[in-house]
DOVODO-943485 format. One record per residue (C-alpha): x, y, z. Coordinates in steps of 0.05 Angstrom, whole numbers, padded with zeros to 5 digits, always signed. Example, Ala and Ser with C-alpha at 12.3 -4.5 7.8 and 13.67 -1.06 7.14 Angstrom:
<markols>
MARKOL      u      v      w
MARKOL +00246 -00090 +00156
MARKOL +00273 -00021 +00143
</markols>
This chain:
<markols>
MARKOL      u      v      w
MARKOL +02934 +00278 +01682
MARKOL +02989 +00248 +01639
MARKOL +03012 +00294 +01584
MARKOL +03065 +00250 +01553
MARKOL +03047 +00202 +01498
MARKOL +03080 +00162 +01443
MARKOL +03070 +00216 +01390
MARKOL +03102 +00268 +01434
MARKOL +03165 +00225 +01439
MARKOL +03164 +00209 +01365
MARKOL +03169 +00283 +01351
MARKOL +03227 +00292 +01399
MARKOL +03273 +00233 +01390
MARKOL +03298 +00248 +01319
MARKOL +03327 +00314 +01342
MARKOL +03402 +00303 +01349
MARKOL +03408 +00368 +01388
MARKOL +03360 +00342 +01440
MARKOL +03396 +00276 +01448
MARKOL +03462 +00312 +01453
MARKOL +03435 +00359 +01506
MARKOL +03410 +00301 +01547
MARKOL +03473 +00258 +01540
MARKOL +03511 +00294 +01595
MARKOL +03454 +00286 +01643
MARKOL +03443 +00212 +01627
MARKOL +03517 +00196 +01630
MARKOL +03515 +00202 +01705
MARKOL +03458 +00152 +01710
MARKOL +03471 +00078 +01722
MARKOL +03433 +00060 +01658
MARKOL +03477 +00103 +01615
MARKOL +03530 +00054 +01593
MARKOL +03483 +00009 +01555
MARKOL +03447 +00068 +01524
MARKOL +03510 +00103 +01498
MARKOL +03529 +00040 +01461
MARKOL +03459 +00027 +01435
MARKOL +03451 +00091 +01396
MARKOL +03401 +00147 +01394
MARKOL +03340 +00102 +01385
MARKOL +03353 +00063 +01448
MARKOL +03373 +00126 +01485
MARKOL +03307 +00155 +01464
MARKOL +03269 +00093 +01489
MARKOL +03305 +00098 +01556
MARKOL +03290 +00172 +01564
MARKOL +03218 +00160 +01542
MARKOL +03212 +00105 +01594
MARKOL +03236 +00151 +01649
MARKOL +03190 +00207 +01628
MARKOL +03130 +00160 +01622
MARKOL +03146 +00131 +01690
MARKOL +03151 +00200 +01722
MARKOL +03083 +00217 +01692
MARKOL +03052 +00151 +01717
MARKOL +03043 +00130 +01644
MARKOL +03059 +00059 +01666
MARKOL +03044 +00017 +01603
MARKOL +03088 +00063 +01560
MARKOL +03143 +00061 +01613
MARKOL +03143 -00015 +01613
MARKOL +03141 -00017 +01537
MARKOL +03200 +00031 +01529
MARKOL +03243 -00006 +01580
MARKOL +03228 -00071 +01545
MARKOL +03254 -00039 +01481
MARKOL +03319 -00022 +01517
MARKOL +03325 -00094 +01542
MARKOL +03323 -00118 +01470
MARKOL +03391 -00084 +01461
MARKOL +03421 -00093 +01530
MARKOL +03386 -00156 +01558
MARKOL +03431 -00165 +01619
MARKOL +03429 -00095 +01647
MARKOL +03406 -00105 +01718
MARKOL +03378 -00035 +01728
MARKOL +03337 -00039 +01665
MARKOL +03313 -00108 +01683
MARKOL +03290 -00083 +01751
MARKOL +03256 -00022 +01721
MARKOL +03220 -00061 +01667
MARKOL +03197 -00114 +01717
MARKOL +03172 -00061 +01765
MARKOL +03132 -00026 +01711
MARKOL +03103 -00091 +01685
MARKOL +03084 -00110 +01756
MARKOL +03051 -00042 +01766
MARKOL +03010 -00051 +01702
MARKOL +02988 -00121 +01720
MARKOL +03030 -00158 +01668
MARKOL +03054 -00206 +01722
MARKOL +03075 -00264 +01677
MARKOL +03123 -00217 +01640
MARKOL +03148 -00189 +01706
MARKOL +03161 -00261 +01730
MARKOL +03202 -00276 +01668
MARKOL +03244 -00213 +01676
MARKOL +03253 -00226 +01751
MARKOL +03280 -00295 +01735
MARKOL +03332 -00262 +01691
MARKOL +03349 -00213 +01746
MARKOL +03363 -00270 +01795
MARKOL +03417 -00299 +01750
MARKOL +03464 -00243 +01771
MARKOL +03428 -00218 +01833
MARKOL +03403 -00281 +01868
MARKOL +03384 -00245 +01933
MARKOL +03341 -00190 +01902
MARKOL +03279 -00187 +01947
MARKOL +03228 -00162 +01898
MARKOL +03251 -00208 +01843
MARKOL +03248 -00269 +01889
MARKOL +03178 -00250 +01913
MARKOL +03154 -00240 +01842
MARKOL +03181 -00308 +01821
MARKOL +03149 -00339 +01882
MARKOL +03080 -00315 +01865
MARKOL +03090 -00338 +01793
MARKOL +03103 -00407 +01820
MARKOL +03044 -00404 +01867
MARKOL +02998 -00384 +01810
MARKOL +03017 -00449 +01776
MARKOL +03007 -00489 +01840
MARKOL +03082 -00503 +01847
MARKOL +03085 -00488 +01922
MARKOL +03153 -00522 +01931
MARKOL +03183 -00473 +01881
MARKOL +03146 -00416 +01914
MARKOL +03175 -00435 +01982
MARKOL +03245 -00439 +01954
MARKOL +03240 -00370 +01922
MARKOL +03206 -00334 +01980
MARKOL +03257 -00360 +02029
MARKOL +03309 -00319 +01991
MARKOL +03271 -00255 +02006
MARKOL +03311 -00217 +02058
MARKOL +03265 -00198 +02115
MARKOL +03274 -00123 +02114
MARKOL +03221 -00069 +02113
MARKOL +03153 -00094 +02093
MARKOL +03184 -00161 +02072
MARKOL +03191 -00178 +02146
MARKOL +03116 -00186 +02144
MARKOL +03107 -00212 +02073
MARKOL +03161 -00266 +02072
MARKOL +03136 -00308 +02132
MARKOL +03063 -00304 +02113
MARKOL +03075 -00323 +02040
MARKOL +03121 -00379 +02061
MARKOL +03069 -00404 +02110
MARKOL +03016 -00408 +02055
MARKOL +03066 -00442 +02008
MARKOL +03078 -00494 +02062
MARKOL +03003 -00504 +02069
MARKOL +03003 -00518 +01994
MARKOL +03054 -00573 +02006
MARKOL +03011 -00604 +02061
MARKOL +03059 -00583 +02116
MARKOL +03011 -00551 +02165
MARKOL +03055 -00553 +02227
MARKOL +03113 -00521 +02189
MARKOL +03064 -00469 +02163
MARKOL +03039 -00450 +02233
MARKOL +03111 -00447 +02259
MARKOL +03132 -00403 +02201
MARKOL +03074 -00356 +02211
MARKOL +03093 -00348 +02284
MARKOL +03155 -00310 +02262
MARKOL +03113 -00247 +02259
MARKOL +03078 -00259 +02326
MARKOL +03093 -00208 +02380
MARKOL +03106 -00151 +02332
MARKOL +03054 -00098 +02348
MARKOL +03050 -00075 +02276
MARKOL +03043 -00145 +02247
MARKOL +03002 -00178 +02302
MARKOL +02934 -00165 +02267
MARKOL +02962 -00200 +02205
MARKOL +02988 -00258 +02248
MARKOL +02921 -00269 +02283
MARKOL +02880 -00262 +02220
MARKOL +02922 -00309 +02178
MARKOL +02926 -00358 +02236
MARKOL +02850 -00360 +02233
MARKOL +02851 -00369 +02157
MARKOL +02904 -00423 +02156
MARKOL +02873 -00462 +02213
MARKOL +02806 -00459 +02177
MARKOL +02838 -00484 +02113
MARKOL +02873 -00543 +02146
MARKOL +02811 -00562 +02187
MARKOL +02834 -00541 +02256
MARKOL +02768 -00506 +02270
MARKOL +02776 -00496 +02346
MARKOL +02843 -00460 +02334
MARKOL +02811 -00421 +02277
MARKOL +02753 -00396 +02320
MARKOL +02801 -00377 +02376
MARKOL +02841 -00336 +02327
MARKOL +02779 -00304 +02296
MARKOL +02754 -00284 +02364
MARKOL +02821 -00251 +02379
MARKOL +02822 -00217 +02311
MARKOL +02753 -00187 +02320
MARKOL +02772 -00160 +02389
MARKOL +02823 -00115 +02356
MARKOL +02770 -00080 +02313
MARKOL +02727 -00109 +02258
MARKOL +02746 -00096 +02186
MARKOL +02702 -00118 +02128
MARKOL +02749 -00175 +02107
MARKOL +02753 -00203 +02177
MARKOL +02677 -00200 +02183
MARKOL +02668 -00234 +02116
MARKOL +02718 -00288 +02135
MARKOL +02687 -00301 +02203
MARKOL +02615 -00302 +02179
MARKOL +02635 -00350 +02123
MARKOL +02670 -00394 +02175
MARKOL +02607 -00396 +02217
MARKOL +02561 -00411 +02158
MARKOL +02609 -00465 +02132
MARKOL +02604 -00498 +02200
MARKOL +02528 -00497 +02196
MARKOL +02521 -00442 +02248
MARKOL +02477 -00396 +02207
MARKOL +02443 -00362 +02266
MARKOL +02511 -00342 +02294
MARKOL +02533 -00317 +02225
MARKOL +02470 -00276 +02216
MARKOL +02474 -00246 +02285
MARKOL +02547 -00227 +02275
MARKOL +02534 -00194 +02208
MARKOL +02473 -00156 +02233
MARKOL +02514 -00128 +02290
MARKOL +02566 -00105 +02241
MARKOL +02514 -00072 +02197
MARKOL +02487 -00034 +02256
MARKOL +02553 +00003 +02255
MARKOL +02567 +00001 +02180
MARKOL +02497 +00002 +02149
MARKOL +02522 +00017 +02078
MARKOL +02570 -00041 +02072
MARKOL +02545 -00075 +02008
MARKOL +02592 -00135 +02014
MARKOL +02567 -00155 +02083
MARKOL +02495 -00140 +02064
MARKOL +02501 -00186 +02003
MARKOL +02533 -00241 +02044
MARKOL +02478 -00235 +02097
MARKOL +02424 -00240 +02044
MARKOL +02455 -00304 +02018
MARKOL +02459 -00337 +02085
MARKOL +02389 -00315 +02104
MARKOL +02365 -00347 +02040
MARKOL +02397 -00412 +02062
MARKOL +02455 -00412 +02012
MARKOL +02520 -00441 +02039
MARKOL +02577 -00395 +02020
MARKOL +02638 -00418 +01983
MARKOL +02702 -00426 +02025
MARKOL +02731 -00358 +02040
MARKOL +02801 -00381 +02022
MARKOL +02795 -00435 +01968
MARKOL +02870 -00446 +01958
MARKOL +02938 -00429 +01987
MARKOL +02948 -00380 +01930
MARKOL +02884 -00346 +01951
MARKOL +02913 -00341 +02022
MARKOL +02973 -00305 +01992
MARKOL +02925 -00259 +01954
MARKOL +02891 -00243 +02019
MARKOL +02957 -00221 +02050
MARKOL +02974 -00176 +01991
MARKOL +02903 -00147 +01995
MARKOL +02914 -00129 +02068
MARKOL +02983 -00100 +02056
MARKOL +02959 -00059 +01997
MARKOL +02901 -00031 +02038
MARKOL +02948 -00012 +02095
MARKOL +02999 +00021 +02049
MARKOL +02944 +00059 +02012
MARKOL +02920 +00087 +02079
MARKOL +02992 +00111 +02091
MARKOL +02994 +00142 +02020
MARKOL +03050 +00094 +02000
MARKOL +03012 +00085 +01934
MARKOL +03069 +00058 +01890
MARKOL +03084 -00001 +01936
MARKOL +03010 -00011 +01949
MARKOL +02998 -00015 +01874
MARKOL +03048 -00072 +01866
MARKOL +03019 -00113 +01923
MARKOL +02948 -00101 +01897
MARKOL +02969 -00126 +01828
MARKOL +02999 -00189 +01859
MARKOL +02934 -00201 +01896
MARKOL +02892 -00195 +01834
MARKOL +02940 -00240 +01795
MARKOL +02933 -00295 +01847
MARKOL +02858 -00285 +01855
MARKOL +02823 -00246 +01799
MARKOL +02755 -00250 +01832
MARKOL +02777 -00208 +01892
MARKOL +02738 -00146 +01876
MARKOL +02755 -00110 +01940
MARKOL +02828 -00105 +01923
MARKOL +02810 -00075 +01856
MARKOL +02776 -00019 +01895
MARKOL +02839 -00010 +01937
MARKOL +02883 -00008 +01875
MARKOL +02838 +00045 +01844
MARKOL +02840 +00086 +01907
MARKOL +02915 +00092 +01902
MARKOL +02910 +00111 +01829
MARKOL +02859 +00165 +01846
MARKOL +02906 +00194 +01898
MARKOL +02960 +00197 +01844
MARKOL +02910 +00230 +01797
MARKOL +02910 +00171 +01749
MARKOL +02836 +00178 +01736
MARKOL +02832 +00138 +01671
MARKOL +02875 +00082 +01700
MARKOL +02831 +00079 +01761
MARKOL +02769 +00073 +01717
MARKOL +02801 +00016 +01678
MARKOL +02811 -00022 +01744
MARKOL +02742 -00006 +01770
MARKOL +02713 -00028 +01704
MARKOL +02739 -00098 +01719
MARKOL +02689 -00104 +01776
MARKOL +02628 -00142 +01749
MARKOL +02557 -00115 +01755
MARKOL +02539 -00175 +01800
MARKOL +02592 -00156 +01852
MARKOL +02572 -00122 +01917
MARKOL +02627 -00073 +01901
MARKOL +02595 -00053 +01836
MARKOL +02553 +00005 +01861
MARKOL +02611 +00040 +01893
MARKOL +02655 +00025 +01833
MARKOL +02605 +00057 +01786
MARKOL +02599 +00118 +01831
MARKOL +02675 +00126 +01830
MARKOL +02679 +00117 +01755
MARKOL +02630 +00174 +01747
MARKOL +02669 +00218 +01795
MARKOL +02733 +00204 +01757
MARKOL +02698 +00220 +01691
MARKOL +02681 +00287 +01721
MARKOL +02754 +00298 +01740
MARKOL +02772 +00282 +01668
MARKOL +02723 +00337 +01646
MARKOL +02679 +00284 +01613
MARKOL +02620 +00316 +01648
MARKOL +02564 +00293 +01603
MARKOL +02585 +00220 +01610
MARKOL +02589 +00227 +01685
MARKOL +02521 +00260 +01690
MARKOL +02488 +00207 +01646
MARKOL +02518 +00152 +01688
MARKOL +02497 +00182 +01755
MARKOL +02428 +00200 +01730
MARKOL +02417 +00128 +01710
MARKOL +02441 +00104 +01778
MARKOL +02396 +00154 +01813
MARKOL +02336 +00125 +01776
MARKOL +02357 +00054 +01793
MARKOL +02360 +00066 +01868
MARKOL +02316 +00121 +01892
MARKOL +02337 +00110 +01965
MARKOL +02410 +00128 +01955
MARKOL +02434 +00197 +01974
MARKOL +02506 +00187 +01952
MARKOL +02492 +00183 +01878
MARKOL +02451 +00248 +01874
MARKOL +02502 +00283 +01919
MARKOL +02558 +00262 +01872
MARKOL +02516 +00286 +01813
MARKOL +02510 +00353 +01846
MARKOL +02585 +00356 +01859
MARKOL +02602 +00342 +01786
MARKOL +02552 +00393 +01760
MARKOL +02579 +00444 +01809
MARKOL +02650 +00430 +01786
MARKOL +02627 +00444 +01714
MARKOL +02595 +00510 +01735
MARKOL +02525 +00483 +01720
MARKOL +02498 +00514 +01783
MARKOL +02423 +00510 +01771
MARKOL +02428 +00436 +01751
MARKOL +02473 +00423 +01812
MARKOL +02421 +00455 +01857
MARKOL +02367 +00409 +01829
MARKOL +02411 +00348 +01844
MARKOL +02423 +00373 +01915
MARKOL +02348 +00382 +01922
MARKOL +02340 +00308 +01910
MARKOL +02395 +00294 +01960
MARKOL +02358 +00334 +02014
MARKOL +02293 +00300 +01996
MARKOL +02324 +00231 +02001
MARKOL +02359 +00248 +02066
MARKOL +02293 +00260 +02101
MARKOL +02301 +00289 +02171
MARKOL +02364 +00330 +02173
MARKOL +02415 +00320 +02228
MARKOL +02476 +00361 +02251
MARKOL +02521 +00326 +02200
MARKOL +02476 +00349 +02142
MARKOL +02500 +00421 +02148
MARKOL +02549 +00404 +02092
MARKOL +02493 +00387 +02044
MARKOL +02455 +00451 +02059
MARKOL +02518 +00493 +02055
MARKOL +02537 +00463 +01988
MARKOL +02468 +00472 +01960
MARKOL +02469 +00544 +01986
MARKOL +02533 +00559 +01948
MARKOL +02506 +00535 +01881
MARKOL +02439 +00570 +01892
MARKOL +02477 +00635 +01905
MARKOL +02518 +00625 +01842
MARKOL +02454 +00609 +01803
MARKOL +02423 +00676 +01825
MARKOL +02373 +00644 +01874
MARKOL +02394 +00684 +01935
MARKOL +02333 +00677 +01978
MARKOL +02337 +00601 +01976
MARKOL +02412 +00603 +01986
MARKOL +02405 +00648 +02047
MARKOL +02354 +00601 +02077
MARKOL +02401 +00542 +02068
MARKOL +02459 +00579 +02102
MARKOL +02415 +00599 +02161
MARKOL +02388 +00528 +02168
MARKOL +02459 +00500 +02164
MARKOL +02478 +00545 +02223
MARKOL +02418 +00519 +02261
MARKOL +02444 +00448 +02250
MARKOL +02517 +00466 +02265
MARKOL +02522 +00533 +02302
MARKOL +02587 +00570 +02293
MARKOL +02609 +00529 +02233
MARKOL +02665 +00573 +02205
MARKOL +02654 +00560 +02130
MARKOL +02580 +00576 +02136
MARKOL +02592 +00637 +02179
MARKOL +02643 +00661 +02127
MARKOL +02600 +00648 +02065
MARKOL +02537 +00678 +02093
MARKOL +02574 +00737 +02124
MARKOL +02612 +00752 +02060
MARKOL +02549 +00748 +02018
MARKOL +02513 +00796 +02065
MARKOL +02572 +00844 +02061
MARKOL +02572 +00841 +01984
MARKOL +02498 +00857 +01985
MARKOL +02506 +00913 +02036
MARKOL +02460 +00875 +02083
MARKOL +02471 +00864 +02158
MARKOL +02543 +00887 +02150
MARKOL +02558 +00895 +02224
MARKOL +02528 +00827 +02241
MARKOL +02563 +00796 +02181
MARKOL +02631 +00824 +02202
MARKOL +02622 +00796 +02272
MARKOL +02604 +00728 +02242
MARKOL +02667 +00728 +02200
MARKOL +02708 +00748 +02261
MARKOL +02683 +00686 +02296
MARKOL +02701 +00645 +02234
MARKOL +02772 +00674 +02234
MARKOL +02780 +00657 +02307
MARKOL +02768 +00584 +02289
MARKOL +02807 +00585 +02223
MARKOL +02862 +00638 +02232
MARKOL +02905 +00612 +02174
MARKOL +02848 +00607 +02123
MARKOL +02864 +00663 +02074
MARKOL +02795 +00666 +02043
MARKOL +02763 +00676 +02111
MARKOL +02813 +00729 +02132
MARKOL +02798 +00763 +02065
MARKOL +02724 +00763 +02082
MARKOL +02739 +00797 +02148
MARKOL +02782 +00850 +02114
MARKOL +02729 +00862 +02061
MARKOL +02676 +00871 +02114
MARKOL +02718 +00922 +02149
MARKOL +02730 +00957 +02083
MARKOL +02655 +00961 +02070
MARKOL +02646 +00990 +02140
MARKOL +02698 +01044 +02123
MARKOL +02752 +01016 +02170
MARKOL +02805 +01021 +02116
MARKOL +02868 +01017 +02159
MARKOL +02843 +00955 +02195
MARKOL +02819 +00926 +02129
MARKOL +02887 +00937 +02098
MARKOL +02922 +00899 +02154
MARKOL +02876 +00839 +02147
MARKOL +02877 +00839 +02071
MARKOL +02953 +00841 +02071
MARKOL +02951 +00780 +02116
MARKOL +02901 +00746 +02071
MARKOL +02946 +00755 +02011
MARKOL +03004 +00725 +02050
MARKOL +02962 +00665 +02069
MARKOL +02933 +00655 +01999
MARKOL +02980 +00691 +01950
MARKOL +02949 +00664 +01886
MARKOL +02877 +00688 +01892
MARKOL +02856 +00743 +01844
MARKOL +02797 +00767 +01886
MARKOL +02840 +00777 +01949
MARKOL +02891 +00817 +01910
MARKOL +02835 +00859 +01881
MARKOL +02808 +00873 +01951
MARKOL +02877 +00892 +01976
MARKOL +02885 +00940 +01918
MARKOL +02820 +00974 +01937
MARKOL +02843 +00980 +02009
MARKOL +02910 +01009 +01989
MARKOL +02875 +01061 +01946
MARKOL +02832 +01083 +02004
MARKOL +02892 +01093 +02050
MARKOL +02929 +01133 +01997
MARKOL +02978 +01078 +01974
MARKOL +02957 +01086 +01901
MARKOL +03019 +01058 +01867
MARKOL +03013 +00995 +01909
MARKOL +02939 +00992 +01893
MARKOL +02952 +00990 +01819
MARKOL +03005 +00937 +01830
MARKOL +02954 +00893 +01865
MARKOL +02902 +00904 +01811
MARKOL +02952 +00885 +01758
MARKOL +02971 +00823 +01797
MARKOL +02897 +00805 +01803
MARKOL +02893 +00810 +01726
MARKOL +02955 +00767 +01719
MARKOL +02925 +00714 +01764
MARKOL +02867 +00703 +01716
MARKOL +02804 +00732 +01746
MARKOL +02733 +00712 +01728
MARKOL +02710 +00741 +01662
MARKOL +02664 +00791 +01696
MARKOL +02720 +00818 +01740
MARKOL +02769 +00832 +01684
MARKOL +02738 +00896 +01655
MARKOL +02728 +00923 +01726
MARKOL +02801 +00912 +01742
MARKOL +02824 +00943 +01677
MARKOL +02782 +01005 +01692
MARKOL +02812 +01010 +01761
MARKOL +02882 +01009 +01732
MARKOL +02865 +01070 +01691
MARKOL +02818 +01109 +01737
MARKOL +02829 +01081 +01806
MARKOL +02769 +01083 +01852
MARKOL +02755 +01156 +01838
MARKOL +02732 +01148 +01766
</markols>
């Protein structure tokens, strides 16, 4: 979560000592020359921009760099930084204007040329878009982006043969071939070469069917009056992906006899489709900063593309920008097939922001709206569990089990999770039944073996059997400190103190920041006569912040050991 804000900086910047202390550091940075001349206020804005950027506080970063530009308007590094942050926040028109200024002195800047090109495409000036994108040097991801954007710009100038020839620049590249085939299908559809389009669609679908390819192809079939083919194709897809709301909505429309709108209504929309695909690919590779920029370009060119908003939010969630992700997801209208998932994710993010009551209210309403959905009550249980509301979480998981119906092997997770909250809520008999049932569904599952085994050991029940279960869990997860700790603790409870000490020492090495493991190791040290080391471990357990109930027990051990 971002901790920097404008008021924080306002308190810091007047301090001359702070500015002086930072001056040596900043003097080595390429932005320093302009700032030294501009005075403390501009230096403060520059530093604030860097701090905000490092904290993913993108609007503030853009704002601060714009302030610096007011003093040093031709500084290329500041121009690039401000344009990048404006792009990342979706203020594309401002980013275009700054990119145009960049190109005065740096005419071959790839990102600036691409940004200017999409600004021109947004206005329908495809000749200008072509001229700008041709200046993008084809390196890195631009080797893919430049030819495809140029091809769509040529389509916009009614130069279909040139467009197809330009697109062919990426043919034969194993990484880019899916984009080549897919955009060949889209461009040929747009220019009316339907035989070529179907040939390309067929090839695209042979390489694996993504939701966008399926949407595009089914729309192509329906537009051609081939509704039975479109329906059959989408039903086949739903057999594999039954929860895909976008395909399900498209299928319902075609079955009702509604002719869908063209999948790509303009060359700018074709560009948006490319940026959507690139953003999705980069997000999968965790290249979230680059993905964010391409997603913003896609939304700029085609604001109704709800799927790319979901992709943009995914990258933000991975960067722990929960509030920013919710702002993006909030732009998906209630009528969109992406709305249900968007609302689910907004609620999950509210939980991450510790706004538990809002999240619970939202998910409870959704659960009442659709009583067939397991996901929403499962998410409700997860949020309540994260807030330590264990009894309420168990009630939510009860609904999830009820809505699931017949349980299969994959449902061990649901039973295991419900078992953990039931145990924490003091409902041990129900928890134990869930763990045993989970093992029936998924025998030898290490997490279940460990949790049930540890719980039995803590209760002094089935200790030999429990220790054997944990040994089997350790054999599967030998580097999981919490499981190794369970094994050591079981051996301790059986009186095997030397063996317990060895395993608990290993558990502490694997998971050095766990208060409970350090506590267990302290107990083992005491039993083998290493009393000074025992007290050291108990003190460390206290320093690590134990649960409130553990603290007085640890404090007593420090004074009396285990003999008091």
